[in-house]
N, C-alpha and C positions, 0 to 999 in steps of 0.2 A: 480637190475639195478636201478639207481636213476636219475630222471629228474627234472628240474625245470618246473614250471607251464607253462611257455612260450614255453616249448619244446613239449608240449603234442600233439598239432595238427600234427606236422611233424612226430611224433612217431606213431600216430594212422593211418596215411596215409599209413604206411608200414605194418599194421596188427595189431591184438590184442593178448595181453598176457593173462594168466589166472587169474592173480590178480593184482589189482591196489589199492596201499595204498596211500591215500591222507592225508597229515599231515601238519598242520599249522593253525595259528590264523587269517588269512586274509580272511573274510567271502566271498567276492566277488570272489576272485581268486579260493578259495576252491570250491565254487558252480559251477564255470564255468569249473574247471576241472573235476568235477563229471558229469556235463551235456555233456561235450565232450565225455567222456567215454560211458555214457548212450546212446548218439546219435549213436556212433559207433557200440555199442552192438546191438541196435535195427536194424541197418542196416545189421548186419551180422546174424540176425534171432534169437537173444536172446528175445524171445517174451514174457516170463513170468518173473515177477519181485516179489522178496520177500525181506522185510526190516526187520532187527533185531536191536533192540536198546539196548545196554548193560547198564543195570541201577542197580549199586550196585554190592556188592561182591557175592550176592546169585543168580546171574543171571543163569538160566539153559542153558547150552551151548549144550545140547543133541539135542535141536531144530535146531540149526545151522548146527551141524554135520549131522543130518538126512536129512536136506533139500539139502544139497549138494550131497547126494547120492541117493536120491529119483528121480524117473522119473517124468518130468514135465507133468502135466495133460492137459495143453492147448497148449504147443509148444514143439518143439524139443530140444530147448535150453532155459535155464533160466539164469537171472541175480540175484544175491544175493548181497544185501548191508548189511554191518555190521557197525553200528555206535557206537563208544566208546567215548562218550563225555568227560569222565574223563580222558582219555588217558592211563589208567591202567587196563588191563583186569583182573588182580589178578592172583593167582597161578593157579586156575582151567582154567581160560581164557587162560593163557599163554600155558598150556598143550593142551588145546582144539585147539587153532590156529596152533599149531605146527602139531597136528594130522590132522587138516583140510588141511593143505598145502601138507601133505604127501599123501592124498587120493583124490586129484582133479581129477575131470572128464572133458573131452574135451567139454562136453555139458553145463558146468557151468562157468560163468564168475563172478568174485567176485570183489566188490569195498568196502574197508575197510576206513571208515572215522575217523580221529583222530584230536586232537587239536595239538598245537605245542609241540614237544617232546624234551626232553633235551638230551645231549650226552649219558647218562647212558641208557635211554630208547630206544635210536636208536641202542644200542649195546646189547639189551636184546635178549634172544633166540627166543621170539615170534616175535619180529619185524625182526630179521634176517631171520627167516623163511618165513615171508610174502614178504620180499624184494627179497629173493632168488627164490621164486615161481613166481614173475612177475616183476612189476614196482612200485617203490616208488616215489611219485610226492611231492616234497617239496615245499609248498606255503609260500614263503618269502614275508613280507611286502615290498611295494615300498618306498624306502627312499626318503626323501624330495628332495635331489639333483636329483634324477631320475624321480620325478613325472612330471615335464614339458614334458620330452621326452615320458613318458608314455601316457600322455594326447594327445600328437600330434600323436602317433601310433593309439590310439583309434578314433581320429577324422579321420585319413585316412582311417580306416576300414569302416567308414560310408560316405566316399566320401567327407570329409570336410578337411580343413586345415586353418592355420593362415598366415598371410603375411610373406614374406621372411624378413631376417635380424633382425635388432633391435627391430622393431615393432613387429614382430612374438614373440621374446624372451620376451618381455614385457607382451604380451597378455597371453602367457602360464605361465609366472611367476605369474601374477594376478589370473589366474585360480587356480594355485596350492596353492596360499595363501588363497584363499577363502575356498578351501575344506580341507586344512591342513592335508593331509595324510589319509583322510577317503575316501577309495576307492568306497565304496557303494554311499557316496554323490557324488564323481566325476562322477560315472557311471550314476547316476540319471540326472545329469546336462548335460552329453554328450548326453543322449537320448533326453533331452528337446531341446538341440541345433538342433538335427537331425530333430525334429518335427517342430521347428519354422522356420528353414532356409533351402534352398535347397542345393544340393552338390556344392562345390566350396569353395572360399575363404571367411573366416570370419573376420570381422574387430573387433578391440578391443571394439567398442561401442556395437556390437551385443553380444559378449561374456559378456561383463560387464552387459548389461540389463538382460541377461538369469541368471546369478549366483550372481548378487549382494546382494541378501538377503538370501544366503545359508551358511554363514560361519558356520562350524562345528568344534570345537576345542576340544581336548582331553587332559585331565590332564597328561596322560602318555607320549604323544607327547611334552608336556611342560617339563617334567622331562628329556627327551632327549636332548631338546634344551638347557636346563640350564647346563647339564652335558657336552655338547659339546662346552660351552662357547659363545653361539650365542645370544648376547645381544638383538639385534634388533628383532629377531624372538621370543625370550622369552618375551619380552615386548609386542609385538603384540598378542601373545597368552594369555597373562594375561588379556590384554584388551578384547580380544574376549570372554574368559570364563566369565569375569564379565558382559559383555554385554548380554551374553546368560543366565545369572542368575545361573551359576554353584555354588555349595555350597562352601563357603570359608573353611569349615572344611576339605572337600576332597582334595582341592588344598594344604592346608597346610600339611595334612597327606602325600601327595605324595612327596612334598619337603623335609619334616622332615625325611620321611622313607629313602630317598636317603642319606641325612646327616648321619643318624644312620647306615645305610649300609656301607658307606664309613668308618666310625669310626670303625665298627666291623672288617672290612677287614684289616685296618691299624693296629689295635691292634693284630689281628691274625698273621700278618707279623712280628710284633715286637716281638712276641713269638716264631719266627723260622718257621712258616708255610709258604710254597711257595704260590704265589699269585694264581695260579689256584685252590689250595685246599681251600684257604681263600674265594675265589668267590663262589665255589661250596658249601661251609657250610653256606654262606650267602644267598644262593638261588638267585645268580645273573646270569642271562642267557641272550643269545641272544645279541641284540643290546647293551643292557645296560652293558653286560659283556665286550664288546669292548671299551665302553666309560670308564669304571671302569679301565681297563687295562691301558688307556691313562692317566687318571687324578690321580691315586693313587700315582705314583711317584712325582707329582707336589705338593701334600699336605703334610704339616708337622703336626705332631701330635697336636701341640698347635693351629694350624689353625682349625683343626677339633673340638677340645674342644670348641673354640669360636663359631664355627658354631652350635654345639649342644646347647650351652647356647642361641644363638640367636634364634634357632627354639623353645626353651622352651618359651622365652619372646613372640615370635610371637603367639605361641599357646594361651597364656593368652589373648592376644589382640583379636584374633579370637573369644574367648569365652566371650568377653565383659570386660576384665580387662584393666586397664591403666598402661603405662610405661612412666616415665618422658622424656626418650630419644627416644621413638619410636612413630610413627604417631598414632593417635586415630582411624583412619579408617582401618578396617581389610585388604581391598585390598591394601592399600598403605603399610601396614606392610608386606603383602605377596610379593609385589613388592621389598620392601628392602631386604627381606630374599633371594629372588631368585637372586637379583644382587649381594649379598654378596657371594653366592655359584658360580655364574658366574665369579665373580672377582677372587676367590680362584682357580678355575680350569683352567682359561685362562692364568695364569702366573706362573712361578716357585716360590717355597716357598721363602719367605724373611727370613732374620735372625729373631730371636724370638722377638727382641725388636721392630723392624720395623713392623713386622706382628701384634704385639699387638696393636701398635699405629694406624696402618690402620684400624683394625676392630673397635677399640674404636671410631675413627672418623666417621666410617660407622654407628655406633650405634647412634651417637649424630648428625648426619647430618639432 
């Protein structure tokens, strides 16, 4: 049985299952899902808690299997948590988890914590056993377009709201822009608003004063904005990363790796491989997989060749070299590279001659 993280409260209200498998890379939502299950377990009498962290391929699974079958010393029921930070239990772990699910006791409730899993991992025997024995909770990130509504829902839970109409839309949009997809940052600012102001309507000025200096930008979110062709958002994020002192080398690596991955996928398709296989071989997953599926048909091979060349030039500038047709300042060069990629993914491919002229003009601008 699979649930989204926002469905867990309604599920727990109907009773507990034997196993809860929480998987995803959104720390706040994963923590909240685990907290919700733990609270429900305590209320149901699971008074003893044991935690096992799987570290490395030589982890001894006998302790986990033994704990599930041993009588609790301090309570009639016990909660066992298994944390697998790497997401891969290995061959021994796979067999152990399957045996674990086959010998569950009514007096044991289990929470398994995992990072984001790819499709192959979710189809593995060990994950199928965990899912079949209870509930798997998929922790998806909140996409940028859904973030204002997410913020509004969180405000409502603490008895606060923004104004109706356009003013409220602007307030929520401002809030979302400042935290830029970082839910932990958003959660902290929501808690701050709850402490600063009473229940009721919040003005734009109150929200602005609370979150004005908490911009937190993420190079991987920048990658998504660029691949989505979102010019204004990408420029805003570049300015935010620069203001926060992010390393130019990391920003360049993120953009260049996207360009290289696009080139690899395009080359693989040119050699007859279907798009899903090409994406899988290039380790393109999740949100980026959907973005690649959209932009790959828009890109011609010669465009990608020019982008690879531009990424190489930009790499030199970030490392202190000069180029006669590029800005001297690394951040300006990164901005040009990002806008070249935005331009390429936001429009259908032009004939080879026009594309070459367009890229050359961009290099010389």
